[in-house]
C-alpha positions as CSV (number, residue, x, y, z in Angstrom):
1,X,34.2,20.9,-21.6
2,X,35.4,17.9,-19.7
3,X,34.5,14.2,-20.4
4,X,30.8,13.2,-20.4
5,X,30.9,12.3,-16.7
6,X,33.4,12.2,-13.9
7,X,31.9,8.9,-12.7
8,X,33.0,6.0,-14.9
9,X,30.1,3.9,-13.9
10,X,27.2,6.4,-14.1
11,X,26.0,9.1,-16.5
12,X,23.3,11.5,-15.6
13,X,21.2,12.5,-18.6
14,X,18.4,15.0,-18.4
15,X,15.8,16.0,-21.0
16,X,14.3,19.4,-21.6
17,X,12.0,19.0,-24.6
18,X,9.4,16.4,-25.6
19,X,8.1,18.2,-28.7
20,X,8.5,21.3,-30.8
21,X,6.6,23.7,-28.6
22,X,7.5,22.3,-25.2
23,X,8.3,24.6,-22.2
24,X,10.8,27.2,-23.5
25,X,12.3,27.8,-20.1
26,X,13.0,24.1,-19.5
27,X,16.6,24.2,-20.7
28,X,17.5,26.8,-18.2
29,X,15.5,25.1,-15.4
30,X,17.4,21.8,-16.0
31,X,20.8,23.5,-16.0
32,X,20.1,25.6,-12.9
33,X,18.2,23.2,-10.7
34,X,20.7,20.4,-10.3
35,X,23.7,18.5,-11.6
36,X,23.7,16.9,-15.1
37,X,26.3,15.4,-17.4
38,X,24.3,15.6,-20.6
39,X,21.1,17.5,-21.5
40,X,19.0,16.2,-24.4
41,X,16.0,17.5,-26.3
42,X,13.5,15.8,-28.5
43,X,11.8,18.2,-30.9
44,X,10.6,15.9,-33.7
45,X,7.4,14.1,-34.3
46,X,5.6,12.9,-37.4
47,X,3.6,16.1,-37.6
48,X,6.7,18.2,-36.9
49,X,8.5,16.9,-39.9
50,X,5.6,18.1,-42.0
51,X,5.8,21.6,-40.4
52,X,9.5,21.7,-41.0
53,X,9.0,20.6,-44.5
54,X,6.7,23.5,-45.2
55,X,9.2,25.8,-43.5
56,X,11.9,24.6,-45.9
57,X,9.6,25.1,-48.9
58,X,9.4,28.8,-47.9
59,X,13.1,29.2,-47.0
60,X,15.7,26.5,-47.8
61,X,17.9,27.7,-45.0
62,X,15.2,26.6,-42.4
63,X,13.9,23.2,-41.6
64,X,15.1,23.0,-38.0
65,X,13.5,23.8,-34.6
66,X,13.8,27.6,-34.2
67,X,13.0,27.5,-30.6
68,X,16.2,25.6,-29.9
69,X,18.2,28.5,-31.1
70,X,16.4,30.8,-28.6
71,X,17.2,28.3,-25.8
72,X,20.9,28.2,-26.8
73,X,21.2,32.0,-26.9
74,X,19.8,32.0,-23.3
75,X,21.7,29.0,-21.9
76,X,24.9,28.3,-23.8
77,X,27.2,30.1,-21.3
78,X,25.5,28.3,-18.4
79,X,25.9,24.9,-20.1
80,X,29.6,25.6,-20.6
81,X,30.1,26.8,-17.1
82,X,28.5,23.6,-15.8
83,X,30.3,21.2,-18.2
84,X,27.0,19.9,-19.6
85,X,27.0,18.5,-23.1
86,X,23.9,19.0,-25.2
87,X,22.5,16.5,-27.7
88,X,19.4,17.2,-29.7
89,X,17.4,16.2,-32.8
90,X,16.3,19.8,-33.2
91,X,18.2,19.8,-36.6
92,X,15.1,18.3,-38.2
93,X,15.4,18.5,-41.9
94,X,18.5,20.7,-41.8
95,X,21.0,19.7,-39.0
96,X,23.9,21.4,-40.9
97,X,21.9,24.6,-41.0
98,X,21.1,24.5,-37.3
99,X,24.8,23.7,-36.5
100,X,25.9,26.7,-38.5
101,X,23.2,28.9,-36.8
102,X,24.5,27.8,-33.4
103,X,28.1,28.7,-34.4
104,X,26.8,32.2,-35.2
105,X,25.1,32.4,-31.8
106,X,28.3,31.3,-30.0
107,X,30.4,33.9,-31.9
108,X,27.9,36.6,-30.9
109,X,28.2,35.5,-27.3
110,X,32.0,35.3,-27.5
111,X,32.0,31.6,-26.5
112,X,34.3,28.9,-27.9
113,X,32.1,25.9,-28.5
114,X,32.6,22.7,-30.5
115,X,29.5,21.9,-32.5
116,X,29.1,18.7,-34.5
117,X,26.1,17.3,-36.3
118,X,24.8,14.0,-37.8
119,X,23.3,13.8,-41.2
120,X,22.2,11.3,-43.8
121,X,18.7,10.6,-42.8
122,X,17.1,12.9,-45.4
123,X,16.2,10.7,-48.3
124,X,13.8,13.0,-50.1
125,X,16.1,13.4,-53.1
126,X,16.3,9.6,-53.5
127,X,12.7,8.8,-52.7
128,X,11.7,7.6,-56.1
129,X,14.9,5.6,-56.5
130,X,14.1,3.9,-53.1
131,X,10.5,3.2,-54.1
132,X,9.2,5.8,-51.5
133,X,7.1,7.8,-53.9
134,X,7.3,11.6,-54.1
135,X,6.9,12.8,-50.6
136,X,7.5,16.3,-49.2
137,X,9.8,14.8,-46.6
138,X,11.4,11.4,-46.3
139,X,13.6,10.7,-43.3
140,X,15.1,7.4,-42.1
141,X,15.4,6.8,-38.4
142,X,19.1,6.7,-37.7
143,X,20.6,5.3,-34.5
144,X,23.0,6.5,-31.9
145,X,26.5,5.8,-33.3
146,X,26.9,9.0,-35.2
147,X,26.2,10.8,-31.9
148,X,28.8,8.6,-30.3
149,X,31.4,9.6,-32.9
150,X,30.7,13.3,-32.4
151,X,30.9,13.1,-28.6
152,X,34.1,11.0,-28.8
153,X,35.6,13.8,-30.9
154,X,35.0,16.3,-28.0
155,X,31.8,18.0,-29.3
156,X,30.1,20.2,-26.8
157,X,26.8,20.2,-28.8
158,X,25.6,17.5,-31.1
159,X,22.8,18.3,-33.5
160,X,21.0,15.5,-35.4
161,X,18.2,15.2,-37.9
162,X,15.7,12.3,-37.7
163,X,17.2,9.8,-35.3
164,X,15.0,7.6,-33.1
165,X,13.7,9.5,-30.1
166,X,15.8,7.4,-27.7
167,X,19.0,7.8,-29.6
168,X,19.8,11.2,-28.2
169,X,20.0,9.4,-24.8
170,X,21.6,6.1,-26.0
171,X,24.4,8.0,-27.8
172,X,25.9,9.7,-24.7
173,X,25.6,6.5,-22.6
174,X,27.3,4.4,-25.3
175,X,30.1,7.0,-25.7
176,X,30.6,7.3,-21.9
177,X,30.7,3.5,-21.2
178,X,32.5,2.6,-24.4
179,X,29.8,0.0,-25.3
180,X,30.3,-2.2,-28.3
181,X,27.7,-2.3,-31.0
182,X,26.8,-5.8,-29.9
183,X,26.3,-4.9,-26.2
184,X,22.6,-5.4,-26.9
185,X,21.4,-5.7,-23.3
186,X,23.1,-2.5,-22.2
187,X,22.0,-0.7,-25.4
188,X,18.4,-1.9,-24.8
189,X,18.5,-0.6,-21.2
190,X,19.5,2.8,-22.5
191,X,16.7,2.7,-25.1
192,X,14.2,2.1,-22.4
193,X,15.7,5.0,-20.4
194,X,15.5,7.2,-23.5
195,X,12.0,6.2,-24.2
196,X,11.0,7.1,-20.7
197,X,12.5,10.6,-20.6
198,X,12.3,11.7,-24.2
199,X,8.7,12.9,-23.8
200,X,9.7,15.3,-21.1
201,X,7.2,15.6,-18.2
202,X,5.0,12.7,-19.2
203,X,7.5,10.7,-17.0
204,X,7.0,13.0,-14.0
205,X,3.3,13.2,-13.7
206,X,2.1,14.9,-16.9
207,X,-0.8,13.3,-18.7
208,X,-1.0,10.7,-15.8
209,X,-4.2,8.8,-15.3
210,X,-4.1,8.8,-11.4
211,X,-2.9,12.5,-11.3
212,X,-5.0,13.2,-8.2
213,X,-2.7,10.9,-6.2
214,X,0.5,12.9,-7.0
215,X,0.2,16.1,-5.1
216,X,2.0,19.0,-6.8
217,X,1.5,18.5,-10.5
218,X,1.1,22.2,-11.3
219,X,4.5,22.5,-13.0
220,X,6.2,19.1,-13.2
221,X,9.9,19.0,-13.3
222,X,11.7,17.4,-16.3
223,X,13.0,13.9,-16.1
224,X,16.5,12.6,-15.6
225,X,18.0,9.1,-16.3
226,X,20.9,8.0,-14.2
227,X,22.2,5.3,-16.5
228,X,24.6,2.7,-15.2
229,X,27.3,0.7,-17.1
230,X,25.1,-2.4,-17.4
231,X,22.3,-0.4,-19.0
232,X,20.1,-0.3,-15.9
233,X,19.0,3.2,-14.8
234,X,17.2,5.2,-12.2
235,X,14.6,7.7,-13.5
236,X,14.4,10.8,-11.3
237,X,14.1,14.6,-11.4
238,X,15.8,17.5,-9.8
239,X,15.0,18.0,-6.1
240,X,12.3,20.5,-5.3
241,X,10.7,20.5,-8.8
242,X,7.0,19.6,-9.2
243,X,5.4,16.4,-10.3
244,X,6.5,13.0,-9.1
245,X,8.5,10.0,-10.3
246,X,6.7,6.7,-9.4
247,X,6.6,3.2,-10.9
248,X,3.3,4.2,-12.4
249,X,4.4,7.5,-14.0
250,X,7.4,5.6,-15.5
251,X,5.2,2.8,-16.7
252,X,2.8,5.3,-18.2
253,X,5.5,6.6,-20.5
254,X,6.7,3.1,-21.2
255,X,3.2,2.4,-22.6
256,X,3.3,5.4,-24.8
257,X,3.4,4.8,-28.6
258,X,4.7,1.2,-28.4
259,X,3.5,-1.8,-30.4
260,X,4.6,-5.4,-29.7
261,X,6.9,-6.8,-27.0
262,X,9.8,-6.3,-29.5
263,X,10.6,-2.6,-29.8
264,X,12.7,-2.3,-32.9
265,X,15.4,0.3,-33.5
266,X,18.4,0.8,-35.8
267,X,20.9,-0.3,-33.1
268,X,19.0,-2.9,-31.0
269,X,15.6,-4.5,-30.7
270,X,14.5,-4.0,-27.1
271,X,12.4,-6.7,-25.4
272,X,9.8,-4.7,-23.5
273,X,8.6,-7.9,-21.9
274,X,11.9,-8.1,-19.9
275,X,11.6,-4.8,-18.1
276,X,11.4,-4.7,-14.3
277,X,10.4,-1.6,-12.4
278,X,10.9,-0.8,-8.7
279,X,10.6,2.2,-6.4
280,X,14.0,2.9,-5.1
281,X,13.1,6.0,-3.1
282,X,11.2,9.2,-3.3
283,X,11.1,10.3,-7.0
284,X,13.5,7.4,-7.9
285,X,12.4,4.4,-10.0
286,X,14.9,1.7,-10.9
287,X,14.6,0.1,-14.4
288,X,16.5,-3.2,-14.6
289,X,16.6,-6.5,-16.3
290,X,16.2,-5.2,-19.9
291,X,17.4,-7.5,-22.6
292,X,18.1,-6.7,-26.2
293,X,18.5,-8.4,-29.6
294,X,20.2,-7.6,-32.9
295,X,18.3,-4.9,-34.8
296,X,16.3,-5.6,-38.0
297,X,18.0,-5.2,-41.4
298,X,15.7,-2.3,-42.4
299,X,15.3,1.2,-41.2
300,X,11.9,2.9,-40.8
301,X,11.4,6.0,-42.9
302,X,9.0,8.8,-42.0
303,X,7.2,9.9,-45.2
304,X,5.1,13.1,-45.3
305,X,3.2,14.3,-48.3
306,X,0.8,17.2,-48.8
307,X,-2.6,15.5,-49.2
308,X,-4.6,18.5,-50.3
309,X,-6.7,21.1,-48.5
310,X,-9.1,20.9,-45.6
311,X,-11.8,23.0,-44.0
312,X,-14.5,22.5,-41.4
313,X,-17.6,24.2,-40.1
314,X,-19.3,23.3,-36.8
315,X,-23.0,23.9,-36.2
316,X,-24.5,24.5,-32.7
317,X,-27.8,22.6,-32.3
318,X,-29.7,23.5,-29.1
319,X,-32.7,22.0,-27.4
320,X,-35.2,19.6,-28.8
321,X,-35.1,17.5,-32.0
322,X,-31.3,17.4,-32.2
323,X,-31.2,14.5,-34.7
324,X,-33.8,16.1,-37.0
325,X,-32.0,19.4,-36.9
326,X,-28.7,17.7,-37.8
327,X,-30.3,15.9,-40.7
328,X,-31.8,19.1,-42.0
329,X,-28.5,21.0,-41.9
330,X,-26.6,18.1,-43.6
331,X,-29.2,17.8,-46.3
332,X,-29.3,21.5,-47.0
333,X,-25.5,22.0,-47.1
334,X,-24.8,19.1,-49.4
335,X,-27.5,20.2,-51.8
336,X,-26.5,23.9,-51.8
337,X,-22.8,23.3,-52.5
338,X,-21.9,24.2,-56.1
339,X,-18.9,21.9,-56.1
340,X,-18.9,18.9,-53.8
341,X,-15.5,18.3,-52.3
342,X,-13.8,14.9,-52.7
343,X,-14.3,14.1,-49.0
344,X,-17.2,15.3,-46.9
345,X,-17.6,13.9,-43.4
346,X,-20.2,14.6,-40.8
347,X,-20.0,13.9,-37.0
348,X,-22.6,14.7,-34.4
349,X,-21.4,15.1,-30.8
350,X,-24.4,14.7,-28.4
351,X,-23.1,16.9,-25.7
352,X,-26.6,18.0,-24.8
353,X,-28.6,16.9,-21.8
354,X,-32.4,17.0,-21.2
355,X,-33.9,19.8,-19.2
356,X,-30.5,21.6,-19.1
357,X,-29.8,24.4,-16.6
358,X,-27.6,26.3,-19.1
359,X,-27.9,26.8,-22.9
360,X,-24.4,25.2,-23.4
361,X,-25.5,22.1,-21.6
362,X,-28.6,21.9,-23.9
363,X,-26.5,22.0,-27.1
364,X,-24.8,19.5,-29.4
365,X,-22.2,20.1,-32.0
366,X,-22.6,19.0,-35.7
367,X,-19.2,19.1,-37.4
368,X,-18.7,19.0,-41.2
369,X,-15.1,18.3,-42.4
370,X,-14.2,18.6,-46.1
371,X,-11.0,17.7,-48.0
372,X,-10.1,18.2,-51.7
373,X,-7.0,18.6,-53.8
374,X,-8.5,21.9,-55.1
375,X,-8.4,24.6,-52.4
376,X,-11.3,26.4,-53.9
377,X,-13.7,23.5,-53.3
378,X,-13.0,23.6,-49.5
379,X,-12.5,27.4,-49.2
380,X,-15.1,30.1,-49.0
381,X,-17.1,28.2,-51.6
382,X,-17.7,25.7,-48.8
383,X,-17.7,27.8,-45.6
384,X,-19.7,30.7,-46.9
385,X,-22.4,28.3,-48.1
386,X,-22.6,26.8,-44.7
387,X,-23.1,30.3,-43.2
388,X,-25.9,30.9,-45.7
389,X,-27.9,28.4,-43.8
390,X,-28.1,30.6,-40.8
391,X,-31.6,32.1,-41.5
392,X,-32.9,29.2,-43.6
393,X,-32.3,26.1,-41.6
394,X,-33.1,24.6,-38.2
395,X,-34.4,26.8,-35.3
396,X,-31.6,28.4,-33.3
397,X,-28.9,27.8,-36.0
398,X,-25.5,29.2,-35.1
399,X,-21.8,28.3,-35.6
400,X,-18.7,28.0,-33.5
401,X,-16.5,30.1,-35.9
402,X,-16.7,32.5,-38.9
403,X,-16.3,31.2,-42.4
404,X,-12.7,30.9,-43.7
405,X,-10.4,29.5,-46.3
406,X,-9.2,25.9,-46.2
407,X,-5.7,25.0,-45.1
408,X,-3.2,22.3,-46.4
409,X,-3.2,19.0,-44.6
410,X,-0.5,16.3,-44.6
411,X,-0.6,12.5,-45.0
412,X,1.9,10.4,-43.1
413,X,3.0,6.9,-44.2
414,X,5.8,4.7,-42.9
415,X,8.3,3.3,-45.3
416,X,11.2,0.9,-44.9
417,X,14.6,0.7,-46.6
418,X,17.6,-1.5,-46.2
419,X,20.0,0.1,-43.7
420,X,22.9,-0.2,-46.2
421,X,21.0,2.3,-48.5
422,X,21.0,5.0,-45.9
423,X,24.1,7.2,-45.4
424,X,24.9,7.9,-41.7
425,X,27.5,10.6,-41.4
426,X,29.0,12.3,-38.3
427,X,30.3,15.8,-39.2
428,X,32.7,16.8,-36.5
429,X,33.3,20.3,-35.3
430,X,36.4,20.7,-37.5
431,X,34.4,19.6,-40.6
432,X,35.8,16.1,-40.7
433,X,33.2,13.7,-42.1
434,X,33.0,10.2,-40.6
435,X,30.9,7.5,-42.2
436,X,29.0,5.3,-39.7
437,X,28.5,1.8,-40.9
438,X,25.1,0.1,-40.4
439,X,24.8,-2.8,-38.1
440,X,26.6,-5.9,-39.3
441,X,24.4,-8.3,-37.3
442,X,20.7,-8.1,-37.9
443,X,17.7,-10.3,-37.3
444,X,14.4,-10.0,-39.1
445,X,11.7,-8.8,-36.7
446,X,9.3,-11.6,-35.7
447,X,6.2,-11.3,-33.5
448,X,6.4,-12.5,-29.9
449,X,3.9,-15.3,-29.1
450,X,1.5,-14.5,-26.3
451,X,3.0,-15.6,-22.9
452,X,1.4,-18.1,-20.6
453,X,-1.4,-16.2,-18.8
454,X,-2.0,-16.4,-15.0
455,X,-5.1,-18.4,-13.8
456,X,-8.2,-16.3,-14.0
457,X,-10.0,-15.2,-10.8
458,X,-12.7,-17.5,-9.6
459,X,-16.3,-16.2,-10.4
460,X,-17.5,-13.8,-7.7
461,X,-19.8,-10.9,-7.0
462,X,-19.3,-8.0,-9.3
463,X,-20.2,-4.3,-9.5
464,X,-20.5,-2.2,-12.6
465,X,-17.9,0.6,-12.4
466,X,-15.6,2.5,-14.7
467,X,-12.5,0.5,-15.8
468,X,-10.4,3.3,-14.6
469,X,-11.4,2.7,-11.0
470,X,-8.4,0.3,-10.9
471,X,-6.8,0.5,-14.3
472,X,-4.4,3.1,-15.6
473,X,-3.9,3.9,-19.3
474,X,-1.8,5.9,-21.8
475,X,-2.6,6.3,-25.5
476,X,-0.9,7.8,-28.5
477,X,-0.4,7.8,-32.2
478,X,1.8,6.0,-34.7
479,X,0.9,7.2,-38.2
480,X,-2.7,6.2,-38.8
481,X,-2.7,3.8,-35.9
482,X,-3.3,4.4,-32.3
483,X,-2.1,2.5,-29.2
484,X,-3.7,2.1,-25.8
485,X,-1.5,0.7,-23.0
486,X,-3.6,-0.5,-20.0
487,X,-2.1,-1.7,-16.7
488,X,-3.0,-2.4,-13.1
489,X,-1.1,-2.5,-9.8
490,X,-1.7,-5.9,-8.1
491,X,-1.5,-9.5,-9.2
492,X,-5.2,-10.2,-8.6
493,X,-6.1,-7.1,-10.6
494,X,-3.8,-8.5,-13.4
495,X,-5.4,-11.9,-13.3
496,X,-8.7,-10.2,-13.9
497,X,-7.6,-7.6,-16.5
498,X,-5.7,-10.0,-18.8
499,X,-8.6,-12.3,-19.1
500,X,-11.3,-9.6,-19.3
501,X,-9.8,-6.9,-21.5
502,X,-9.6,-8.9,-24.7
503,X,-9.8,-7.5,-28.3
504,X,-13.5,-8.3,-28.4
505,X,-14.1,-6.5,-25.1
506,X,-12.1,-3.5,-26.3
507,X,-14.3,-3.3,-29.4
508,X,-17.4,-3.4,-27.2
509,X,-16.2,-0.7,-24.9
510,X,-14.9,1.5,-27.8
511,X,-17.5,1.2,-30.6
512,X,-15.4,3.4,-32.9
513,X,-13.0,0.4,-33.2
514,X,-15.6,-2.2,-34.1
515,X,-14.7,-2.3,-37.8
516,X,-11.0,-1.8,-37.4
517,X,-8.1,-4.3,-37.0
518,X,-7.2,-4.5,-33.3
519,X,-4.1,-6.3,-32.0
520,X,-3.4,-7.1,-28.3
521,X,0.1,-7.6,-26.9
522,X,0.6,-8.9,-23.3
523,X,3.4,-7.6,-21.1
524,X,3.2,-9.6,-17.8
525,X,6.2,-8.0,-16.2
526,X,4.4,-4.7,-16.3
527,X,0.9,-6.2,-15.6
528,X,0.0,-4.5,-18.9
529,X,-1.8,-5.1,-22.2
530,X,-1.2,-2.9,-25.2
531,X,-3.7,-2.6,-28.0
532,X,-2.8,-1.4,-31.5
533,X,-5.9,0.0,-33.4
534,X,-5.0,0.1,-37.0
535,X,-6.5,3.0,-39.1
536,X,-8.2,4.8,-36.3
537,X,-6.3,8.0,-37.2
538,X,-6.9,7.8,-40.9
539,X,-3.8,8.9,-42.7
540,X,-1.9,10.3,-39.7
541,X,-2.0,13.2,-37.3
542,X,-2.0,15.9,-39.9
543,X,-4.9,14.3,-41.6
544,X,-7.1,15.1,-38.5
545,X,-9.4,12.1,-39.0
546,X,-10.8,12.5,-35.5
547,X,-11.4,15.4,-33.2
548,X,-8.6,13.9,-31.1
549,X,-6.1,13.4,-34.0
550,X,-3.2,12.2,-31.8
551,X,-5.3,9.7,-29.7
552,X,-4.2,11.4,-26.6
553,X,-7.6,11.0,-24.9
554,X,-8.3,7.5,-26.2
555,X,-7.0,5.8,-23.0
556,X,-9.1,8.1,-20.8
557,X,-12.2,7.3,-22.8
558,X,-11.5,3.6,-22.3
559,X,-11.0,4.1,-18.5
560,X,-14.3,6.0,-18.3
561,X,-16.3,3.0,-19.8
562,X,-18.2,0.9,-17.3
563,X,-17.5,-2.8,-16.8
564,X,-18.5,-5.5,-14.4
565,X,-15.6,-5.7,-11.9
566,X,-15.1,-8.2,-9.0
567,X,-16.0,-6.4,-5.8
568,X,-12.9,-7.9,-4.1
569,X,-10.7,-5.7,-6.5
570,X,-12.5,-2.6,-5.3
571,X,-11.7,-2.9,-1.6
């Protein structure tokens, strides 16, 4: 293949995967539908590392995203023909194994391909030494410079393990422009570009609060970042593909899974409060003004352990006396169980309505979730006892599923280690191993003080309406915490939002958060506030503490809540 891009001042990087399970045809679509210099794919999430860890327990040769192999079998010839380099974190827990598998695919196809990989993130063998416990998986978040080394050596495909999601985009940009490791503003700009496109179609209209405004969202196209030498970029998509790229769809992804105004990474700390967005044309949004700072001295580590076994049964309660029926079922089940599990949690979802026209609309769901280190205590010994209530409990007793055995669940915890403790190795296509040094300039991460707020709106007539009448939101998970980013479109709306949607107001609107630690971060450039709700998701996504374990719908719940809003903002 040729150099990364023929244009010395621009590189066009597309993305074809936002998670392990994303659209299988996306790689071919991105290669066929328009011009790219580099195609990336993000396959890893906290839950994915647990899934790959269990794969590796069954077969040590696995531990990578198997769907990526299928995509390469289908598209490798096309990528070579179009001179498109591919960079992906699909290597998961076994980047060397995936690289070797890809070489076999290339040989079967009769194609000459240079495949390199990045390793060193897997710390599980040293976990105890590094005070990380005894996890199933332990992976440090590496940065982009191993990818840079691989690309500079002429690699056509670069496979990594656990790098930061944005690194698969930052690496090609840094290699193409020859950025230095202290070019913090440019690197931060590429981090923002990477953060926007790494979750695939969430930047082009997927999961978008005002989706009814966008037109064709039936099959959104995948996003592209046209990154410039100074780190600014334009987010776009291939012409003729579905979805849309607007300031709001881009901001929606910017709000996803962030925390404070300082977005820390292994190569640069990005100042999210410096970002400027502007619509440059149809399906073209300019991101500019991003500034960066030296990274922190420690790397984050993703730790997954097997927490035990989990099972659940859901009871259907119909008609009258819902609360009494739920109380009877709970009392009976708990007294009938021969061995009570370590954790037993009940939730009652009042989905019923009075005088309902269908039986489903007259029904509520009572859910019992159990967890225990012993699979027998949450297996048939639990679910079969629940079913035994069918003829002996509340009137109309029924269930949503048949009894079954429990299944393993995972627990995620973040860890931190000194960057000098983590090997970062680029393994080139010819087998040469190149050690990548950690950042020499670091700054301990400090919180950003709240900026000066605009003057509040003068008191005026209000109307009680859903917050989402004017506000957009995007929510997601970070271990056991959840984030909700909320933003508005006009300065007057911002003056109202920033003074109204406080931590106390959020707790009032979302009662589930009342006893949890909630932190608010203000981003005036984006007319946005971001809330971190600590502990809402228990011990992480795999723990399934809530029926929405990844907090995907949390922002939409908040938008649906009614609030007194100035009528002038509703015009």
